[in-house]
Structures are given as structure tokens and as C-alpha cells.
N, C-alpha and C positions, 0 to 999 in steps of 0.2 A: 455531441456529448449527451444530449437527451436520449438518443437511441441506446447508447451504452448504459446509461443510468436505468432506463426502462428494462433492458435485458437483464441487468443485475439487481433487480428488485429494489430500485431506488437507492442502491448502495447501503441498504439496511443490513448491518453485519449479522443480525440474528437470522434474517431470511436467507442471506447468502450462505451462511454457515450450514444451513439445512438443505442445500441443493442436493437432490437425489442424483443417482447415476443417470437415470432417464432424463432428468432436467439438464444435466451437464451435456448429455449426448445431443439434446435438442439445441443447446447453445452452440455446440460444435457445428451445427448446420445453419445457424443464424447469421445472415449476411450483414447484420448491424454491427458485428464485433469481429475481432481477429479470431479465427476459428482454430485455435491451437488447443487441443484437449489438455495438454499438460498445464498450460497457463490457466485454463478454465478451472481445472482441479486445484491449482495453486490459489486461485482467488477464493474458492470455498474454504480451503485450508487456512489461508491467511485470515479470513473472517473468523474462523474458529479460534485461531491463535490470538487475535485481537480481543475476543471475548474472554479468553483465559487470562490475558494480561490485565484486562479491565477488572476482572474479579480478584486476581492476585494482588493488585496494587490499589484496589478500591477506587478505580477510575483509570481509564486509559491515559488521560492527561497526566495523572500522577506517575504512571510508568514513564511517559515521555520526559517528565521533569525530574525523574530519579537519577538521570545521568548528569554528570558534572559539566561536560563540554559537548559542543556540537559534534565533534569527531567521535567521542565516546558513544553518543546517542546513535549516530548514523551507522557506526560499526555494529552496534547491538541490533538495530533495526534490520540490517542486512543478514544477521544471523537468525533473527526471529521469523522473517518473512521471505518466502520464495519469490524469485524473479524481481528483486528489489535491488537496484544498483545505486550508484552515486547520484545520478540525475533524478531518479525516482524518489530517493530519500529526501533530497533537497526540495523537490517540488511538493512532496507530501507534507513536509514540515511547514513549508511556506503557506500552503493551502489551509492547514489547520491552525495557523496563527502562532506557530512556535518561532522562536528566534532562529534566524539563519544568517550566515555570513552575507556580506555585500555580494550581490550577484556577479559583478564585474571581477572582483578579486577571486571569488570562488571559481568562476568559469575559467579564469586564467590559469589556475593551478590544477583544476580537475578536467578541463577540456582542452587545455593547451592554447586557448585563445578566449577572448571575450565574446560578446554577442555577435 
């Protein structure tokens, strides 16, 4: 994880949003990460979108809490951000301290089985 965090500028959305074409090309050659150009471009674009939502809602957490339900929020996250699926949405919300459904129940309905 430290290698990925280092490659993506400490996960600082301002720095990631400003990645240049040359920097993204260098990341596409960086063995510390998955070297998929579309995903690298999406990460930079997602950082820009995160900053836009932060500004629009006067805080990214305000955006997250503007949705009434977990399902409404995850559906919107998947529309707002590229390469973000069910599992990624769940994990992201859990990591940032937002309310998520019980893992076992969520996994049973979204993955067809528990852990």
C-alpha cells in the first residue's frame, strides 16, 4: 500500500488531480502499481471530480451525507467516479468512516456469499 500511496502523491486529491500526461505515462511504466493507462487517467479524473464535489457541497463529507440511504449513495458514487463498483464503494465508505451495512449481510447479497 505504501508503494501505491507514494506513486499517487500520498493520495492527495489536489496533487493527483494535476497529474500531467507525462506523469501518467511514467505511472503506466511504474511496477509499483497496476499499469493500466485508462485506470491511471480515471484516478486523476476521479480526484478532480472529488474536488468539484467538495467545492459544490462545501465539503466532500457533506456530499457523502447528502444521500438518504447507503444504496442511494453508492449508486451516485458509481455515477460520479470511474472504475468504482459495488465492492470499491463499500470499501471506500468503510475506510472514510461512513455508515455501511453489516459486511456479512452485504456480502451475501452483493457477492452471493459471505467472507
